[in-house]
Backbone as XML, in Angstrom:
<?xml version="1.0"?>
<chain id="A" units="angstrom">
  <residue number="1" name="MET">
    <atom name="N" x="0.849" y="-1.168" z="0.000"/>
    <atom name="CA" x="0.000" y="0.000" z="0.000"/>
    <atom name="C" x="0.899" y="1.237" z="0.000"/>
  </residue>
  <residue number="2" name="GLY">
    <atom name="N" x="0.602" y="2.201" z="-0.845"/>
    <atom name="CA" x="1.417" y="3.401" z="-0.935"/>
    <atom name="C" x="1.232" y="4.309" z="0.263"/>
  </residue>
  <residue number="3" name="ALA">
    <atom name="N" x="2.234" y="5.167" z="0.491"/>
    <atom name="CA" x="2.201" y="6.075" z="1.643"/>
    <atom name="C" x="1.003" y="7.012" z="1.588"/>
  </residue>
  <residue number="4" name="ASP">
    <atom name="N" x="0.618" y="7.468" z="0.383"/>
    <atom name="CA" x="-0.528" y="8.366" z="0.258"/>
    <atom name="C" x="-1.825" y="7.678" z="0.663"/>
  </residue>
  <residue number="5" name="VAL">
    <atom name="N" x="-1.963" y="6.409" z="0.309"/>
    <atom name="CA" x="-3.165" y="5.658" z="0.662"/>
    <atom name="C" x="-3.230" y="5.456" z="2.167"/>
  </residue>
  <residue number="6" name="VAL">
    <atom name="N" x="-2.097" y="5.131" z="2.792"/>
    <atom name="CA" x="-2.051" y="4.948" z="4.241"/>
    <atom name="C" x="-2.418" y="6.243" z="4.944"/>
  </residue>
  <residue number="7" name="THR">
    <atom name="N" x="-1.897" y="7.352" z="4.478"/>
    <atom name="CA" x="-2.213" y="8.655" z="5.062"/>
    <atom name="C" x="-3.703" y="8.946" z="4.942"/>
  </residue>
  <residue number="8" name="LEU">
    <atom name="N" x="-4.285" y="8.704" z="3.790"/>
    <atom name="CA" x="-5.713" y="8.950" z="3.608"/>
    <atom name="C" x="-6.551" y="8.065" z="4.518"/>
  </residue>
  <residue number="9" name="LEU">
    <atom name="N" x="-6.182" y="6.809" z="4.655"/>
    <atom name="CA" x="-6.916" y="5.903" z="5.535"/>
    <atom name="C" x="-6.812" y="6.333" z="6.989"/>
  </residue>
  <residue number="10" name="THR">
    <atom name="N" x="-5.612" y="6.724" z="7.410"/>
    <atom name="CA" x="-5.406" y="7.173" z="8.787"/>
    <atom name="C" x="-6.233" y="8.413" z="9.073"/>
  </residue>
  <residue number="11" name="GLU">
    <atom name="N" x="-6.230" y="9.368" z="8.166"/>
    <atom name="CA" x="-7.011" y="10.592" z="8.356"/>
    <atom name="C" x="-8.501" y="10.302" z="8.365"/>
  </residue>
  <residue number="12" name="ALA">
    <atom name="N" x="-8.918" y="9.313" z="7.599"/>
    <atom name="CA" x="-10.343" y="8.976" z="7.526"/>
    <atom name="C" x="-10.859" y="8.390" z="8.837"/>
  </residue>
  <residue number="13" name="ILE">
    <atom name="N" x="-10.013" y="7.681" z="9.586"/>
    <atom name="CA" x="-10.464" y="7.056" z="10.826"/>
    <atom name="C" x="-10.165" y="7.899" z="12.060"/>
  </residue>
  <residue number="14" name="LYS">
    <atom name="N" x="-9.382" y="8.947" z="11.918"/>
    <atom name="CA" x="-9.010" y="9.790" z="13.055"/>
    <atom name="C" x="-9.996" y="10.943" z="13.195"/>
  </residue>
  <residue number="15" name="PRO">
    <atom name="N" x="-10.692" y="11.048" z="14.326"/>
    <atom name="CA" x="-11.581" y="12.193" z="14.521"/>
    <atom name="C" x="-10.810" y="13.504" z="14.439"/>
  </residue>
  <residue number="16" name="ALA">
    <atom name="N" x="-11.458" y="14.524" z="13.928"/>
    <atom name="CA" x="-10.805" y="15.810" z="13.665"/>
    <atom name="C" x="-10.246" y="16.479" z="14.909"/>
  </residue>
  <residue number="17" name="ASP">
    <atom name="N" x="-10.870" y="16.267" z="16.064"/>
    <atom name="CA" x="-10.423" y="16.979" z="17.255"/>
    <atom name="C" x="-9.384" y="16.214" z="18.070"/>
  </residue>
  <residue number="18" name="MET">
    <atom name="N" x="-8.881" y="15.105" z="17.563"/>
    <atom name="CA" x="-7.867" y="14.349" z="18.296"/>
    <atom name="C" x="-6.503" y="15.013" z="18.144"/>
  </residue>
  <residue number="19" name="LEU">
    <atom name="N" x="-5.679" y="14.816" z="19.127"/>
    <atom name="CA" x="-4.331" y="15.374" z="19.107"/>
    <atom name="C" x="-3.451" y="14.574" z="18.160"/>
  </residue>
  <residue number="20" name="GLU">
    <atom name="N" x="-2.435" y="15.223" z="17.661"/>
    <atom name="CA" x="-1.417" y="14.555" z="16.860"/>
    <atom name="C" x="-0.113" y="14.602" z="17.633"/>
  </residue>
  <residue number="21" name="THR">
    <atom name="N" x="0.837" y="13.799" z="17.216"/>
    <atom name="CA" x="2.116" y="13.731" z="17.910"/>
    <atom name="C" x="2.767" y="15.099" z="18.046"/>
  </residue>
  <residue number="22" name="ASP">
    <atom name="N" x="2.658" y="15.934" z="17.024"/>
    <atom name="CA" x="3.252" y="17.279" z="17.068"/>
    <atom name="C" x="2.599" y="18.173" z="18.109"/>
  </residue>
  <residue number="23" name="ASP">
    <atom name="N" x="1.373" y="17.838" z="18.515"/>
    <atom name="CA" x="0.650" y="18.628" z="19.524"/>
    <atom name="C" x="1.085" y="18.285" z="20.947"/>
  </residue>
  <residue number="24" name="LEU">
    <atom name="N" x="1.819" y="17.201" z="21.103"/>
    <atom name="CA" x="2.171" y="16.701" z="22.438"/>
    <atom name="C" x="3.436" y="17.344" z="22.982"/>
  </residue>
  <residue number="25" name="ARG">
    <atom name="N" x="3.399" y="17.676" z="24.248"/>
    <atom name="CA" x="4.595" y="18.144" z="24.959"/>
    <atom name="C" x="5.342" y="16.922" z="25.476"/>
  </residue>
  <residue number="26" name="ASP">
    <atom name="N" x="6.581" y="17.105" z="25.882"/>
    <atom name="CA" x="7.362" y="15.988" z="26.425"/>
    <atom name="C" x="6.667" y="15.360" z="27.623"/>
  </residue>
  <residue number="27" name="VAL">
    <atom name="N" x="6.087" y="16.189" z="28.480"/>
    <atom name="CA" x="5.388" y="15.675" z="29.658"/>
    <atom name="C" x="4.176" y="14.845" z="29.240"/>
  </residue>
  <residue number="28" name="ASP">
    <atom name="N" x="3.501" y="15.232" z="28.165"/>
    <atom name="CA" x="2.364" y="14.461" z="27.665"/>
    <atom name="C" x="2.817" y="13.053" z="27.274"/>
  </residue>
  <residue number="29" name="LYS">
    <atom name="N" x="3.946" y="12.978" z="26.611"/>
    <atom name="CA" x="4.467" y="11.678" z="26.162"/>
    <atom name="C" x="4.809" y="10.789" z="27.353"/>
  </residue>
  <residue number="30" name="GLU">
    <atom name="N" x="5.364" y="11.395" z="28.399"/>
    <atom name="CA" x="5.674" y="10.632" z="29.616"/>
    <atom name="C" x="4.385" y="10.113" z="30.256"/>
  </residue>
  <residue number="31" name="ILE">
    <atom name="N" x="3.397" y="10.978" z="30.372"/>
    <atom name="CA" x="2.126" y="10.582" z="30.977"/>
    <atom name="C" x="1.467" y="9.473" z="30.149"/>
  </residue>
  <residue number="32" name="LEU">
    <atom name="N" x="1.530" y="9.575" z="28.837"/>
    <atom name="CA" x="0.972" y="8.527" z="27.985"/>
    <atom name="C" x="1.654" y="7.186" z="28.234"/>
  </residue>
  <residue number="33" name="GLU">
    <atom name="N" x="2.960" y="7.215" z="28.471"/>
    <atom name="CA" x="3.667" y="5.959" z="28.780"/>
    <atom name="C" x="3.111" y="5.328" z="30.053"/>
  </residue>
  <residue number="34" name="TYR">
    <atom name="N" x="2.835" y="6.140" z="31.060"/>
    <atom name="CA" x="2.254" y="5.620" z="32.306"/>
    <atom name="C" x="0.865" y="5.053" z="32.040"/>
  </residue>
  <residue number="35" name="MET">
    <atom name="N" x="0.111" y="5.740" z="31.182"/>
    <atom name="CA" x="-1.254" y="5.309" z="30.899"/>
    <atom name="C" x="-1.291" y="4.010" z="30.087"/>
  </residue>
  <residue number="36" name="VAL">
    <atom name="N" x="-0.280" y="3.770" z="29.292"/>
    <atom name="CA" x="-0.202" y="2.503" z="28.557"/>
    <atom name="C" x="-0.040" y="1.348" z="29.551"/>
  </residue>
  <residue number="37" name="GLU">
    <atom name="N" x="0.645" y="1.614" z="30.651"/>
    <atom name="CA" x="0.864" y="0.595" z="31.688"/>
    <atom name="C" x="-0.414" y="0.299" z="32.468"/>
  </residue>
  <residue number="38" name="GLY">
    <atom name="N" x="-1.333" y="1.264" z="32.551"/>
    <atom name="CA" x="-2.579" y="1.078" z="33.298"/>
    <atom name="C" x="-3.200" y="2.416" z="33.664"/>
  </residue>
  <residue number="39" name="ARG">
    <atom name="N" x="-4.233" y="2.366" z="34.454"/>
    <atom name="CA" x="-4.940" y="3.572" z="34.893"/>
    <atom name="C" x="-4.049" y="4.415" z="35.789"/>
  </residue>
  <residue number="40" name="VAL">
    <atom name="N" x="-4.273" y="5.744" z="35.749"/>
    <atom name="CA" x="-3.442" y="6.668" z="36.512"/>
    <atom name="C" x="-4.293" y="7.730" z="37.195"/>
  </residue>
  <residue number="41" name="THR">
    <atom name="N" x="-3.701" y="8.350" z="38.202"/>
    <atom name="CA" x="-4.260" y="9.544" z="38.832"/>
    <atom name="C" x="-3.240" y="10.667" z="38.654"/>
  </residue>
  <residue number="42" name="PRO">
    <atom name="N" x="-3.647" y="11.920" z="38.836"/>
    <atom name="CA" x="-2.685" y="13.015" z="38.742"/>
    <atom name="C" x="-1.529" y="12.858" z="39.740"/>
  </residue>
  <residue number="43" name="VAL">
    <atom name="N" x="-1.833" y="12.417" z="40.958"/>
    <atom name="CA" x="-0.785" y="12.261" z="41.970"/>
    <atom name="C" x="0.202" y="11.158" z="41.557"/>
  </residue>
  <residue number="44" name="TYR">
    <atom name="N" x="-0.315" y="10.058" z="41.043"/>
    <atom name="CA" x="0.547" y="8.968" z="40.583"/>
    <atom name="C" x="1.500" y="9.475" z="39.492"/>
  </residue>
  <residue number="45" name="CYS">
    <atom name="N" x="0.953" y="10.191" z="38.504"/>
    <atom name="CA" x="1.791" y="10.718" z="37.416"/>
    <atom name="C" x="2.834" y="11.698" z="37.956"/>
  </residue>
  <residue number="46" name="LYS">
    <atom name="N" x="2.407" y="12.567" z="38.858"/>
    <atom name="CA" x="3.330" y="13.543" z="39.449"/>
    <atom name="C" x="4.499" y="12.835" z="40.119"/>
  </residue>
  <residue number="47" name="LYS">
    <atom name="N" x="4.206" y="11.798" z="40.895"/>
    <atom name="CA" x="5.271" y="11.073" z="41.596"/>
    <atom name="C" x="6.188" y="10.338" z="40.621"/>
  </residue>
  <residue number="48" name="ARG">
    <atom name="N" x="5.626" y="9.765" z="39.557"/>
    <atom name="CA" x="6.444" y="9.093" z="38.549"/>
    <atom name="C" x="7.347" y="10.098" z="37.839"/>
  </residue>
  <residue number="49" name="LEU">
    <atom name="N" x="6.807" y="11.276" z="37.542"/>
    <atom name="CA" x="7.606" y="12.319" z="36.902"/>
    <atom name="C" x="8.735" y="12.771" z="37.823"/>
  </residue>
  <residue number="50" name="GLU">
    <atom name="N" x="8.446" y="12.897" z="39.111"/>
    <atom name="CA" x="9.477" y="13.281" z="40.085"/>
    <atom name="C" x="10.589" y="12.244" z="40.136"/>
  </residue>
  <residue number="51" name="GLU">
    <atom name="N" x="10.231" y="10.963" z="40.046"/>
    <atom name="CA" x="11.235" y="9.894" z="40.045"/>
    <atom name="C" x="12.200" y="10.023" z="38.868"/>
  </residue>
  <residue number="52" name="SER">
    <atom name="N" x="11.713" y="10.583" z="37.768"/>
    <atom name="CA" x="12.575" y="10.765" z="36.596"/>
    <atom name="C" x="13.213" y="12.158" z="36.570"/>
  </residue>
  <residue number="53" name="GLY">
    <atom name="N" x="13.103" y="12.895" z="37.693"/>
    <atom name="CA" x="13.775" y="14.191" z="37.816"/>
    <atom name="C" x="12.996" y="15.373" z="37.277"/>
  </residue>
  <residue number="54" name="GLN">
    <atom name="N" x="11.729" y="15.183" z="36.961"/>
    <atom name="CA" x="10.909" y="16.279" z="36.437"/>
    <atom name="C" x="9.985" y="16.791" z="37.532"/>
  </residue>
  <residue number="55" name="LYS">
    <atom name="N" x="9.849" y="18.085" z="37.622"/>
    <atom name="CA" x="9.021" y="18.702" z="38.664"/>
    <atom name="C" x="7.818" y="19.395" z="38.032"/>
  </residue>
  <residue number="56" name="TYR">
    <atom name="N" x="6.645" y="18.853" z="38.293"/>
    <atom name="CA" x="5.393" y="19.451" z="37.856"/>
    <atom name="C" x="4.418" y="19.400" z="39.023"/>
  </residue>
  <residue number="57" name="SER">
    <atom name="N" x="3.543" y="20.389" z="39.100"/>
    <atom name="CA" x="2.540" y="20.383" z="40.162"/>
    <atom name="C" x="1.444" y="19.374" z="39.824"/>
  </residue>
  <residue number="58" name="ARG">
    <atom name="N" x="0.719" y="18.954" z="40.850"/>
    <atom name="CA" x="-0.403" y="18.054" z="40.625"/>
    <atom name="C" x="-1.429" y="18.726" z="39.721"/>
  </residue>
  <residue number="59" name="GLY">
    <atom name="N" x="-1.626" y="20.017" z="39.913"/>
    <atom name="CA" x="-2.573" y="20.766" z="39.092"/>
    <atom name="C" x="-2.206" y="20.781" z="37.623"/>
  </residue>
  <residue number="60" name="TYR">
    <atom name="N" x="-0.908" y="20.937" z="37.339"/>
    <atom name="CA" x="-0.465" y="20.937" z="35.943"/>
    <atom name="C" x="-0.679" y="19.564" z="35.310"/>
  </residue>
  <residue number="61" name="VAL">
    <atom name="N" x="-0.352" y="18.513" z="36.061"/>
    <atom name="CA" x="-0.560" y="17.156" z="35.554"/>
    <atom name="C" x="-2.050" y="16.930" z="35.304"/>
  </residue>
  <residue number="62" name="GLN">
    <atom name="N" x="-2.886" y="17.429" z="36.208"/>
    <atom name="CA" x="-4.345" y="17.338" z="36.037"/>
    <atom name="C" x="-4.776" y="18.017" z="34.738"/>
  </residue>
  <residue number="63" name="GLU">
    <atom name="N" x="-4.212" y="19.180" z="34.444"/>
    <atom name="CA" x="-4.529" y="19.890" z="33.197"/>
    <atom name="C" x="-4.183" y="19.043" z="31.981"/>
  </residue>
  <residue number="64" name="ARG">
    <atom name="N" x="-3.029" y="18.389" z="32.030"/>
    <atom name="CA" x="-2.607" y="17.554" z="30.893"/>
    <atom name="C" x="-3.561" y="16.370" z="30.712"/>
  </residue>
  <residue number="65" name="LEU">
    <atom name="N" x="-3.945" y="15.740" z="31.822"/>
    <atom name="CA" x="-4.885" y="14.623" z="31.745"/>
    <atom name="C" x="-6.242" y="15.096" z="31.235"/>
  </residue>
  <residue number="66" name="SER">
    <atom name="N" x="-6.677" y="16.256" z="31.687"/>
    <atom name="CA" x="-7.952" y="16.813" z="31.225"/>
    <atom name="C" x="-7.915" y="17.092" z="29.727"/>
  </residue>
  <residue number="67" name="ARG">
    <atom name="N" x="-6.768" y="17.491" z="29.233"/>
    <atom name="CA" x="-6.625" y="17.734" z="27.790"/>
    <atom name="C" x="-6.798" y="16.434" z="27.010"/>
  </residue>
  <residue number="68" name="PHE">
    <atom name="N" x="-6.259" y="15.338" z="27.545"/>
    <atom name="CA" x="-6.466" y="14.041" z="26.888"/>
    <atom name="C" x="-7.950" y="13.680" z="26.854"/>
  </residue>
  <residue number="69" name="VAL">
    <atom name="N" x="-8.664" y="13.962" z="27.941"/>
    <atom name="CA" x="-10.103" y="13.694" z="27.987"/>
    <atom name="C" x="-10.823" y="14.570" z="26.959"/>
  </residue>
  <residue number="70" name="GLU">
    <atom name="N" x="-10.482" y="15.848" z="26.937"/>
    <atom name="CA" x="-11.102" y="16.804" z="26.016"/>
    <atom name="C" x="-10.972" y="16.349" z="24.561"/>
  </residue>
  <residue number="71" name="HIS">
    <atom name="N" x="-9.843" y="15.739" z="24.230"/>
    <atom name="CA" x="-9.580" y="15.306" z="22.858"/>
    <atom name="C" x="-9.856" y="13.820" z="22.643"/>
  </residue>
  <residue number="72" name="GLU">
    <atom name="N" x="-10.591" y="13.225" z="23.579"/>
    <atom name="CA" x="-11.067" y="11.853" z="23.472"/>
    <atom name="C" x="-9.963" y="10.793" z="23.443"/>
  </residue>
  <residue number="73" name="HIS">
    <atom name="N" x="-8.862" y="11.080" z="24.125"/>
    <atom name="CA" x="-7.779" y="10.102" z="24.235"/>
    <atom name="C" x="-7.821" y="9.363" z="25.565"/>
  </residue>
  <residue number="74" name="ALA">
    <atom name="N" x="-8.529" y="9.924" z="26.532"/>
    <atom name="CA" x="-8.617" y="9.319" z="27.860"/>
    <atom name="C" x="-10.019" y="9.532" z="28.407"/>
  </residue>
  <residue number="75" name="GLU">
    <atom name="N" x="-10.314" y="8.739" z="29.418"/>
    <atom name="CA" x="-11.596" y="8.865" z="30.108"/>
    <atom name="C" x="-11.327" y="9.025" z="31.597"/>
  </residue>
  <residue number="76" name="ASN">
    <atom name="N" x="-12.019" y="9.971" z="32.222"/>
    <atom name="CA" x="-11.974" y="10.159" z="33.667"/>
    <atom name="C" x="-13.069" y="9.258" z="34.230"/>
  </residue>
  <residue number="77" name="LEU">
    <atom name="N" x="-12.670" y="8.109" z="34.753"/>
    <atom name="CA" x="-13.630" y="7.087" z="35.149"/>
    <atom name="C" x="-14.536" y="7.561" z="36.279"/>
  </residue>
  <residue number="78" name="LEU">
    <atom name="N" x="-15.814" y="7.599" z="35.988"/>
    <atom name="CA" x="-16.842" y="8.023" z="36.949"/>
    <atom name="C" x="-16.528" y="9.380" z="37.586"/>
  </residue>
  <residue number="79" name="GLU">
    <atom name="N" x="-15.772" y="10.208" z="36.858"/>
    <atom name="CA" x="-15.397" y="11.542" z="37.351"/>
    <atom name="C" x="-14.700" y="11.468" z="38.707"/>
  </residue>
  <residue number="80" name="THR">
    <atom name="N" x="-13.850" y="10.446" z="38.887"/>
    <atom name="CA" x="-13.166" y="10.230" z="40.167"/>
    <atom name="C" x="-11.718" y="10.703" z="40.175"/>
  </residue>
  <residue number="81" name="GLY">
    <atom name="N" x="-11.191" y="11.093" z="39.006"/>
    <atom name="CA" x="-9.781" y="11.444" z="38.933"/>
    <atom name="C" x="-8.905" y="10.247" z="38.605"/>
  </residue>
  <residue number="82" name="LEU">
    <atom name="N" x="-9.523" y="9.127" z="38.265"/>
    <atom name="CA" x="-8.812" y="7.935" z="37.801"/>
    <atom name="C" x="-8.971" y="7.904" z="36.288"/>
  </residue>
  <residue number="83" name="TYR">
    <atom name="N" x="-7.843" y="7.976" z="35.587"/>
    <atom name="CA" x="-7.856" y="8.127" z="34.138"/>
    <atom name="C" x="-7.416" y="6.846" z="33.445"/>
  </residue>
  <residue number="84" name="GLU">
    <atom name="N" x="-8.099" y="6.578" z="32.319"/>
    <atom name="CA" x="-7.782" y="5.407" z="31.515"/>
    <atom name="C" x="-7.578" y="5.857" z="30.072"/>
  </residue>
  <residue number="85" name="LEU">
    <atom name="N" x="-6.553" y="5.342" z="29.433"/>
    <atom name="CA" x="-6.262" y="5.658" z="28.039"/>
    <atom name="C" x="-7.302" y="4.993" z="27.147"/>
  </residue>
  <residue number="86" name="VAL">
    <atom name="N" x="-7.886" y="5.780" z="26.254"/>
    <atom name="CA" x="-8.871" y="5.263" z="25.311"/>
    <atom name="C" x="-8.213" y="5.025" z="23.964"/>
  </residue>
  <residue number="87" name="ASN">
    <atom name="N" x="-7.513" y="6.022" z="23.449"/>
    <atom name="CA" x="-6.693" y="5.843" z="22.275"/>
    <atom name="C" x="-5.506" y="6.774" z="22.302"/>
  </residue>
  <residue number="88" name="ASP">
    <atom name="N" x="-4.384" y="6.201" z="21.950"/>
    <atom name="CA" x="-3.087" y="6.864" z="22.059"/>
    <atom name="C" x="-2.873" y="7.786" z="20.856"/>
  </residue>
  <residue number="89" name="PRO">
    <atom name="N" x="-2.704" y="9.091" z="21.089"/>
    <atom name="CA" x="-2.511" y="10.020" z="19.959"/>
    <atom name="C" x="-1.223" y="9.752" z="19.184"/>
  </residue>
  <residue number="90" name="ARG">
    <atom name="N" x="-0.302" y="9.041" z="19.778"/>
    <atom name="CA" x="0.947" y="8.733" z="19.074"/>
    <atom name="C" x="0.742" y="7.693" z="17.986"/>
  </residue>
  <residue number="91" name="GLU">
    <atom name="N" x="-0.395" y="7.016" z="17.981"/>
    <atom name="CA" x="-0.692" y="6.016" z="16.961"/>
    <atom name="C" x="-1.044" y="6.636" z="15.626"/>
  </residue>
  <residue number="92" name="TYR">
    <atom name="N" x="-1.332" y="7.929" z="15.613"/>
    <atom name="CA" x="-1.757" y="8.610" z="14.375"/>
    <atom name="C" x="-0.619" y="9.360" z="13.718"/>
  </residue>
  <residue number="93" name="GLU">
    <atom name="N" x="0.571" y="8.851" z="13.812"/>
    <atom name="CA" x="1.730" y="9.528" z="13.214"/>
    <atom name="C" x="1.731" y="9.356" z="11.719"/>
  </residue>
</chain>
């Protein structure tokens, strides 16, 4: 299959409001890695980021997770602050 056909197929199945890899910050990519492993909370992500030497507030991490929800990449389960990855924006490269 040619590259143009693959691109057209990918665009056809990707909702217009989903994020693309170029839209992601480095912290977003780190959080997505945690979400691939399983469900996360803002505090869990914050602590994992701290372990890797990155300092972000819980509020900032919450904003990033909320952005994933807004763009239909994650779900806030029962509005409890427990987030689950629905579809990974890095898959639409």
